[in-house]
N, CA, C and O atoms as CSV, one atom per row, in Angstrom:
chain,resi,resn,atom,element,x,y,z
A,1,UNK,N,N,28.613,-33.292,-121.495
A,1,UNK,CA,C,29.972,-32.948,-121.151
A,1,UNK,C,C,30.173,-31.430,-121.091
A,1,UNK,O,O,31.025,-30.946,-120.346
A,2,UNK,N,N,29.406,-30.695,-121.858
A,2,UNK,CA,C,29.569,-29.245,-121.885
A,2,UNK,C,C,29.222,-28.667,-120.516
A,2,UNK,O,O,28.207,-29.015,-119.913
A,3,UNK,N,N,30.094,-27.774,-120.043
A,3,UNK,CA,C,29.913,-27.164,-118.741
A,3,UNK,C,C,30.592,-27.903,-117.605
A,3,UNK,O,O,30.500,-27.480,-116.453
A,4,UNK,N,N,31.273,-29.001,-117.909
A,4,UNK,CA,C,31.955,-29.784,-116.884
A,4,UNK,C,C,33.462,-29.631,-117.002
A,4,UNK,O,O,33.997,-29.390,-118.084
A,5,UNK,N,N,34.135,-29.777,-115.864
A,5,UNK,CA,C,35.596,-29.688,-115.832
A,5,UNK,C,C,36.195,-31.090,-115.933
A,5,UNK,O,O,35.711,-32.034,-115.309
A,6,UNK,N,N,37.246,-31.204,-116.720
A,6,UNK,CA,C,37.974,-32.454,-116.905
A,6,UNK,C,C,39.461,-32.157,-116.884
A,6,UNK,O,O,39.876,-31.002,-116.982
A,7,UNK,N,N,40.246,-33.189,-116.758
A,7,UNK,CA,C,41.683,-33.059,-116.978
A,7,UNK,C,C,41.939,-33.469,-118.421
A,7,UNK,O,O,41.385,-34.457,-118.904
A,8,UNK,N,N,42.778,-32.707,-119.100
A,8,UNK,CA,C,43.082,-33.021,-120.492
A,8,UNK,C,C,44.581,-33.199,-120.671
A,8,UNK,O,O,45.379,-32.562,-119.984
A,9,UNK,N,N,44.949,-34.054,-121.582
A,9,UNK,CA,C,46.355,-34.214,-121.950
A,9,UNK,C,C,46.664,-33.201,-123.039
A,9,UNK,O,O,46.026,-33.185,-124.092
A,10,UNK,N,N,47.659,-32.348,-122.770
A,10,UNK,CA,C,48.024,-31.317,-123.740
A,10,UNK,C,C,49.495,-31.468,-124.113
A,10,UNK,O,O,50.323,-31.788,-123.260
A,11,UNK,N,N,49.819,-31.241,-125.376
A,11,UNK,CA,C,51.211,-31.366,-125.797
A,11,UNK,C,C,52.035,-30.136,-125.407
A,11,UNK,O,O,51.521,-29.020,-125.329
A,12,UNK,N,N,53.310,-30.370,-125.167
A,12,UNK,CA,C,54.262,-29.282,-124.966
A,12,UNK,C,C,55.626,-29.758,-125.464
A,12,UNK,O,O,55.876,-30.959,-125.565
A,13,UNK,N,N,56.491,-28.819,-125.769
A,13,UNK,CA,C,57.818,-29.180,-126.261
A,13,UNK,C,C,58.808,-29.104,-125.110
A,13,UNK,O,O,58.968,-28.051,-124.493
A,14,UNK,N,N,59.471,-30.212,-124.820
A,14,UNK,CA,C,60.490,-30.286,-123.775
A,14,UNK,C,C,61.826,-29.899,-124.397
A,14,UNK,O,O,62.387,-30.659,-125.185
A,15,UNK,N,N,62.339,-28.723,-124.049
A,15,UNK,CA,C,63.575,-28.236,-124.669
A,15,UNK,C,C,64.791,-29.041,-124.239
A,15,UNK,O,O,65.764,-29.134,-124.986
A,16,UNK,N,N,64.750,-29.625,-123.045
A,16,UNK,CA,C,65.887,-30.427,-122.587
A,16,UNK,C,C,65.944,-31.759,-123.330
A,16,UNK,O,O,67.003,-32.152,-123.819
A,17,UNK,N,N,64.805,-32.458,-123.419
A,17,UNK,CA,C,64.751,-33.737,-124.133
A,17,UNK,C,C,64.668,-33.550,-125.644
A,17,UNK,O,O,64.879,-34.496,-126.403
A,18,UNK,N,N,64.361,-32.324,-126.082
A,18,UNK,CA,C,64.218,-31.988,-127.496
A,18,UNK,C,C,63.167,-32.843,-128.199
A,18,UNK,O,O,63.381,-33.352,-129.299
A,19,UNK,N,N,62.023,-32.982,-127.525
A,19,UNK,CA,C,60.909,-33.703,-128.138
A,19,UNK,C,C,59.594,-33.260,-127.512
A,19,UNK,O,O,59.565,-32.647,-126.445
A,20,UNK,N,N,58.526,-33.581,-128.195
A,20,UNK,CA,C,57.195,-33.249,-127.716
A,20,UNK,C,C,56.770,-34.247,-126.648
A,20,UNK,O,O,56.943,-35.456,-126.806
A,21,UNK,N,N,56.210,-33.724,-125.555
A,21,UNK,CA,C,55.691,-34.555,-124.478
A,21,UNK,C,C,54.269,-34.104,-124.170
A,21,UNK,O,O,53.770,-33.150,-124.767
A,22,UNK,N,N,53.625,-34.791,-123.239
A,22,UNK,CA,C,52.264,-34.450,-122.837
A,22,UNK,C,C,52.196,-34.285,-121.329
A,22,UNK,O,O,52.915,-34.949,-120.583
A,23,UNK,N,N,51.311,-33.382,-120.888
A,23,UNK,CA,C,51.051,-33.243,-119.463
A,23,UNK,C,C,49.558,-33.064,-119.245
A,23,UNK,O,O,48.828,-32.647,-120.144
A,24,UNK,N,N,49.120,-33.383,-118.045
A,24,UNK,CA,C,47.703,-33.290,-117.703
A,24,UNK,C,C,47.410,-31.903,-117.161
A,24,UNK,O,O,48.112,-31.411,-116.277
A,25,UNK,N,N,46.363,-31.270,-117.696
A,25,UNK,CA,C,45.958,-29.931,-117.284
A,25,UNK,C,C,44.437,-29.871,-117.153
A,25,UNK,O,O,43.727,-30.437,-117.985
A,26,UNK,N,N,43.930,-29.200,-116.129
A,26,UNK,CA,C,42.479,-29.076,-115.999
A,26,UNK,C,C,41.904,-28.110,-117.038
A,26,UNK,O,O,42.562,-27.156,-117.453
A,27,UNK,N,N,40.668,-28.378,-117.445
A,27,UNK,CA,C,40.007,-27.515,-118.428
A,27,UNK,C,C,38.495,-27.581,-118.223
A,27,UNK,O,O,37.984,-28.493,-117.573
A,28,UNK,N,N,37.797,-26.612,-118.782
A,28,UNK,CA,C,36.346,-26.568,-118.752
A,28,UNK,C,C,35.839,-26.709,-120.177
A,28,UNK,O,O,36.258,-25.958,-121.059
A,29,UNK,N,N,34.945,-27.660,-120.415
A,29,UNK,CA,C,34.402,-27.864,-121.757
A,29,UNK,C,C,33.305,-26.833,-122.003
A,29,UNK,O,O,32.366,-26.711,-121.217
A,30,UNK,N,N,33.437,-26.087,-123.115
A,30,UNK,CA,C,32.456,-25.035,-123.418
A,30,UNK,C,C,31.686,-25.299,-124.708
A,30,UNK,O,O,30.726,-24.588,-125.006
A,31,UNK,N,N,32.089,-26.300,-125.474
A,31,UNK,CA,C,31.378,-26.591,-126.717
A,31,UNK,C,C,31.899,-27.850,-127.373
A,31,UNK,O,O,32.914,-28.412,-126.963
A,32,UNK,N,N,31.180,-28.285,-128.405
A,32,UNK,CA,C,31.581,-29.470,-129.161
A,32,UNK,C,C,31.904,-29.031,-130.579
A,32,UNK,O,O,31.068,-28.446,-131.267
A,33,UNK,N,N,33.137,-29.324,-131.010
A,33,UNK,CA,C,33.576,-28.933,-132.351
A,33,UNK,C,C,33.047,-29.896,-133.407
A,33,UNK,O,O,32.591,-29.470,-134.468
A,34,UNK,N,N,33.108,-31.188,-133.119
A,34,UNK,CA,C,32.547,-32.225,-133.987
A,34,UNK,C,C,32.342,-33.480,-133.150
A,34,UNK,O,O,32.350,-33.406,-131.921
A,35,UNK,N,N,32.160,-34.624,-133.789
A,35,UNK,CA,C,31.803,-35.844,-133.057
A,35,UNK,C,C,32.808,-36.225,-131.972
A,35,UNK,O,O,32.405,-36.753,-130.936
A,36,UNK,N,N,34.105,-35.974,-132.176
A,36,UNK,CA,C,35.105,-36.410,-131.203
A,36,UNK,C,C,35.931,-35.305,-130.590
A,36,UNK,O,O,36.834,-35.586,-129.802
A,37,UNK,N,N,35.655,-34.055,-130.921
A,37,UNK,CA,C,36.460,-32.942,-130.424
A,37,UNK,C,C,35.607,-31.954,-129.627
A,37,UNK,O,O,34.453,-31.689,-129.965
A,38,UNK,N,N,36.207,-31.416,-128.555
A,38,UNK,CA,C,35.523,-30.451,-127.699
A,38,UNK,C,C,36.328,-29.167,-127.596
A,38,UNK,O,O,37.559,-29.193,-127.570
A,39,UNK,N,N,35.626,-28.048,-127.538
A,39,UNK,CA,C,36.251,-26.752,-127.327
A,39,UNK,C,C,36.367,-26.558,-125.819
A,39,UNK,O,O,35.379,-26.687,-125.096
A,40,UNK,N,N,37.572,-26.249,-125.346
A,40,UNK,CA,C,37.814,-26.134,-123.912
A,40,UNK,C,C,38.517,-24.823,-123.571
A,40,UNK,O,O,39.161,-24.198,-124.413
A,41,UNK,N,N,38.371,-24.433,-122.311
A,41,UNK,CA,C,39.120,-23.313,-121.746
A,41,UNK,C,C,40.030,-23.885,-120.672
A,41,UNK,O,O,39.571,-24.657,-119.831
A,42,UNK,N,N,41.309,-23.524,-120.679
A,42,UNK,CA,C,42.216,-24.050,-119.657
A,42,UNK,C,C,41.957,-23.415,-118.287
A,42,UNK,O,O,41.492,-22.281,-118.175
A,43,UNK,N,N,42.276,-24.192,-117.263
A,43,UNK,CA,C,42.223,-23.722,-115.888
A,43,UNK,C,C,43.658,-23.711,-115.390
A,43,UNK,O,O,44.369,-24.710,-115.504
A,44,UNK,N,N,44.086,-22.576,-114.834
A,44,UNK,CA,C,45.483,-22.427,-114.432
A,44,UNK,C,C,45.595,-21.762,-113.072
A,44,UNK,O,O,44.752,-20.950,-112.693
A,45,UNK,N,N,46.655,-22.118,-112.334
A,45,UNK,CA,C,46.876,-21.481,-111.029
A,45,UNK,C,C,47.578,-20.128,-111.186
A,45,UNK,O,O,47.500,-19.306,-110.273
A,46,UNK,N,N,48.241,-19.873,-112.275
A,46,UNK,CA,C,48.931,-18.609,-112.588
A,46,UNK,C,C,49.708,-18.116,-111.363
A,46,UNK,O,O,49.271,-17.198,-110.670
A,47,UNK,N,N,50.837,-18.722,-111.111
A,47,UNK,CA,C,51.632,-18.404,-109.925
A,47,UNK,C,C,52.149,-16.968,-109.919
A,47,UNK,O,O,52.283,-16.372,-108.850
A,48,UNK,N,N,52.441,-16.404,-111.078
A,48,UNK,CA,C,52.880,-15.011,-111.171
A,48,UNK,C,C,51.639,-14.137,-111.347
A,48,UNK,O,O,51.099,-14.039,-112.448
A,49,UNK,N,N,51.190,-13.509,-110.272
A,49,UNK,CA,C,49.942,-12.737,-110.275
A,49,UNK,C,C,49.966,-11.562,-111.249
A,49,UNK,O,O,48.907,-11.061,-111.626
A,50,UNK,N,N,51.141,-11.115,-111.663
A,50,UNK,CA,C,51.210,-10.020,-112.641
A,50,UNK,C,C,50.713,-10.474,-114.010
A,50,UNK,O,O,50.436,-9.643,-114.875
A,51,UNK,N,N,50.600,-11.784,-114.212
A,51,UNK,CA,C,50.135,-12.333,-115.492
A,51,UNK,C,C,48.626,-12.610,-115.510
A,51,UNK,O,O,48.100,-13.081,-116.519
A,52,UNK,N,N,47.931,-12.324,-114.416
A,52,UNK,CA,C,46.477,-12.487,-114.370
A,52,UNK,C,C,45.848,-11.299,-115.086
A,52,UNK,O,O,46.049,-10.147,-114.702
A,53,UNK,N,N,45.082,-11.599,-116.133
A,53,UNK,CA,C,44.407,-10.530,-116.882
A,53,UNK,C,C,43.082,-10.222,-116.183
A,53,UNK,O,O,42.261,-11.123,-116.009
A,54,UNK,N,N,42.857,-8.964,-115.778
A,54,UNK,CA,C,41.650,-8.638,-115.005
A,54,UNK,C,C,40.341,-8.853,-115.768
A,54,UNK,O,O,39.295,-9.052,-115.151
A,55,UNK,N,N,40.390,-8.816,-117.086
A,55,UNK,CA,C,39.163,-8.980,-117.872
A,55,UNK,C,C,38.930,-10.431,-118.303
A,55,UNK,O,O,37.786,-10.885,-118.331
A,56,UNK,N,N,39.988,-11.157,-118.636
A,56,UNK,CA,C,39.836,-12.472,-119.253
A,56,UNK,C,C,40.139,-13.668,-118.346
A,56,UNK,O,O,39.763,-14.791,-118.685
A,57,UNK,N,N,40.799,-13.468,-117.217
A,57,UNK,CA,C,41.080,-14.563,-116.286
A,57,UNK,C,C,40.098,-14.481,-115.127
A,57,UNK,O,O,40.154,-13.568,-114.303
A,58,UNK,N,N,39.187,-15.467,-115.082
A,58,UNK,CA,C,38.133,-15.466,-114.063
A,58,UNK,C,C,38.531,-16.365,-112.889
A,58,UNK,O,O,38.844,-17.537,-113.101
A,59,UNK,N,N,38.527,-15.843,-111.649
A,59,UNK,CA,C,38.864,-16.687,-110.502
A,59,UNK,C,C,37.803,-17.768,-110.295
A,59,UNK,O,O,36.611,-17.533,-110.498
A,60,UNK,N,N,38.254,-18.946,-109.889
A,60,UNK,CA,C,37.352,-20.085,-109.652
A,60,UNK,C,C,37.275,-20.399,-108.167
A,60,UNK,O,O,38.238,-20.193,-107.428
A,61,UNK,N,N,36.140,-20.891,-107.742
A,61,UNK,CA,C,35.953,-21.351,-106.371
A,61,UNK,C,C,36.494,-22.779,-106.296
A,61,UNK,O,O,35.874,-23.704,-106.822
A,62,UNK,N,N,37.649,-22.964,-105.644
A,62,UNK,CA,C,38.282,-24.283,-105.606
A,62,UNK,C,C,37.446,-25.313,-104.852
A,62,UNK,O,O,37.668,-26.513,-105.017
A,63,UNK,N,N,36.497,-24.881,-104.037
A,63,UNK,CA,C,35.626,-25.823,-103.322
A,63,UNK,C,C,34.703,-26.562,-104.293
A,63,UNK,O,O,34.269,-27.676,-103.999
A,64,UNK,N,N,34.395,-25.954,-105.449
A,64,UNK,CA,C,33.516,-26.586,-106.427
A,64,UNK,C,C,34.253,-27.553,-107.339
A,64,UNK,O,O,33.628,-28.385,-107.996
A,65,UNK,N,N,35.573,-27.453,-107.385
A,65,UNK,CA,C,36.388,-28.322,-108.236
A,65,UNK,C,C,37.369,-29.060,-107.334
A,65,UNK,O,O,38.415,-28.520,-106.973
A,66,UNK,N,N,37.034,-30.284,-106.974
A,66,UNK,CA,C,37.807,-31.030,-105.972
A,66,UNK,C,C,39.235,-31.330,-106.404
A,66,UNK,O,O,40.095,-31.545,-105.549
A,67,UNK,N,N,39.514,-31.349,-107.702
A,67,UNK,CA,C,40.872,-31.670,-108.141
A,67,UNK,C,C,41.792,-30.447,-108.150
A,67,UNK,O,O,42.985,-30.585,-108.420
A,68,UNK,N,N,41.264,-29.257,-107.860
A,68,UNK,CA,C,42.096,-28.056,-107.794
A,68,UNK,C,C,42.632,-27.894,-106.376
A,68,UNK,O,O,41.864,-27.887,-105.414
A,69,UNK,N,N,43.936,-27.766,-106.250
A,69,UNK,CA,C,44.554,-27.646,-104.926
A,69,UNK,C,C,45.030,-26.224,-104.634
A,69,UNK,O,O,45.394,-25.920,-103.498
A,70,UNK,N,N,45.031,-25.354,-105.639
A,70,UNK,CA,C,45.479,-23.972,-105.470
A,70,UNK,C,C,44.414,-23.028,-106.016
A,70,UNK,O,O,43.520,-23.447,-106.751
A,71,UNK,N,N,44.515,-21.744,-105.650
A,71,UNK,CA,C,43.641,-20.743,-106.258
A,71,UNK,C,C,43.864,-20.794,-107.766
A,71,UNK,O,O,45.006,-20.761,-108.225
A,72,UNK,N,N,42.785,-20.876,-108.535
A,72,UNK,CA,C,42.910,-21.069,-109.979
A,72,UNK,C,C,42.012,-20.111,-110.745
A,72,UNK,O,O,41.076,-19.527,-110.198
A,73,UNK,N,N,42.327,-19.967,-112.031
A,73,UNK,CA,C,41.609,-19.057,-112.915
A,73,UNK,C,C,41.184,-19.774,-114.178
A,73,UNK,O,O,41.902,-20.632,-114.690
A,74,UNK,N,N,40.012,-19.419,-114.678
A,74,UNK,CA,C,39.545,-19.885,-115.973
A,74,UNK,C,C,40.070,-18.887,-116.999
A,74,UNK,O,O,39.750,-17.701,-116.926
A,75,UNK,N,N,40.867,-19.351,-117.949
A,75,UNK,CA,C,41.526,-18.483,-118.921
A,75,UNK,C,C,40.666,-18.389,-120.175
A,75,UNK,O,O,40.842,-19.160,-121.118
A,76,UNK,N,N,39.731,-17.434,-120.178
A,76,UNK,CA,C,38.718,-17.343,-121.226
A,76,UNK,C,C,39.266,-16.929,-122.584
A,76,UNK,O,O,38.577,-17.104,-123.589
A,77,UNK,N,N,40.458,-16.395,-122.652
A,77,UNK,CA,C,41.053,-15.964,-123.921
A,77,UNK,C,C,42.019,-16.994,-124.492
A,77,UNK,O,O,42.770,-16.684,-125.417
A,78,UNK,N,N,42.013,-18.223,-123.954
A,78,UNK,CA,C,42.947,-19.264,-124.398
A,78,UNK,C,C,42.222,-20.532,-124.836
A,78,UNK,O,O,42.684,-21.635,-124.543
A,79,UNK,N,N,41.104,-20.397,-125.527
A,79,UNK,CA,C,40.350,-21.595,-125.905
A,79,UNK,C,C,41.122,-22.445,-126.906
A,79,UNK,O,O,41.902,-21.942,-127.714
A,80,UNK,N,N,40.878,-23.751,-126.823
A,80,UNK,CA,C,41.523,-24.708,-127.722
A,80,UNK,C,C,40.589,-25.889,-127.926
A,80,UNK,O,O,39.555,-25.998,-127.268
A,81,UNK,N,N,40.959,-26.765,-128.835
A,81,UNK,CA,C,40.162,-27.973,-129.142
A,81,UNK,C,C,40.929,-29.195,-128.651
A,81,UNK,O,O,42.126,-29.336,-128.900
A,82,UNK,N,N,40.213,-30.081,-127.943
A,82,UNK,CA,C,40.815,-31.306,-127.403
A,82,UNK,C,C,39.981,-32.484,-127.860
A,82,UNK,O,O,38.752,-32.433,-127.820
A,83,UNK,N,N,40.644,-33.546,-128.294
A,83,UNK,CA,C,39.956,-34.773,-128.681
A,83,UNK,C,C,39.466,-35.493,-127.445
A,83,UNK,O,O,40.117,-35.454,-126.400
A,84,UNK,N,N,38.326,-36.149,-127.554
A,84,UNK,CA,C,37.730,-36.851,-126.418
A,84,UNK,C,C,38.676,-37.893,-125.819
A,84,UNK,O,O,38.595,-38.176,-124.624
A,85,UNK,N,N,39.558,-38.460,-126.616
A,85,UNK,CA,C,40.508,-39.466,-126.109
A,85,UNK,C,C,41.544,-38.851,-125.161
A,85,UNK,O,O,42.220,-39.581,-124.436
A,86,UNK,N,N,41.676,-37.532,-125.156
A,86,UNK,CA,C,42.632,-36.859,-124.287
A,86,UNK,C,C,41.973,-36.244,-123.059
A,86,UNK,O,O,42.609,-35.462,-122.352
A,87,UNK,N,N,40.717,-36.578,-122.789
A,87,UNK,CA,C,40.009,-36.059,-121.613
A,87,UNK,C,C,39.913,-37.138,-120.554
A,87,UNK,O,O,39.652,-38.302,-120.856
A,88,UNK,N,N,40.130,-36.734,-119.295
A,88,UNK,CA,C,40.044,-37.632,-118.148
A,88,UNK,C,C,39.125,-36.995,-117.117
A,88,UNK,O,O,39.024,-35.770,-117.039
A,89,UNK,N,N,38.454,-37.828,-116.324
A,89,UNK,CA,C,37.597,-37.299,-115.248
A,89,UNK,C,C,38.441,-36.628,-114.181
A,89,UNK,O,O,37.903,-36.123,-113.196
């Protein structure tokens, strides 16, 4: 699994509904934390180009990732841990 891109379910707080919800976000698996958890880097389209960090946001070739529909970046400074149950092909 390491080195492959997946979609992951990530939590976020919906201020209108006032509760935690989940959304699907692409990520790249870079390591295994333990038997069921993986260290991932998020993949983002970053619509506001002023927020692209020249050192830490790496542009991706969307032709290599068929599920990406926009120009996207690998956010190397935003690593997180995701449980295997929250990963989708």
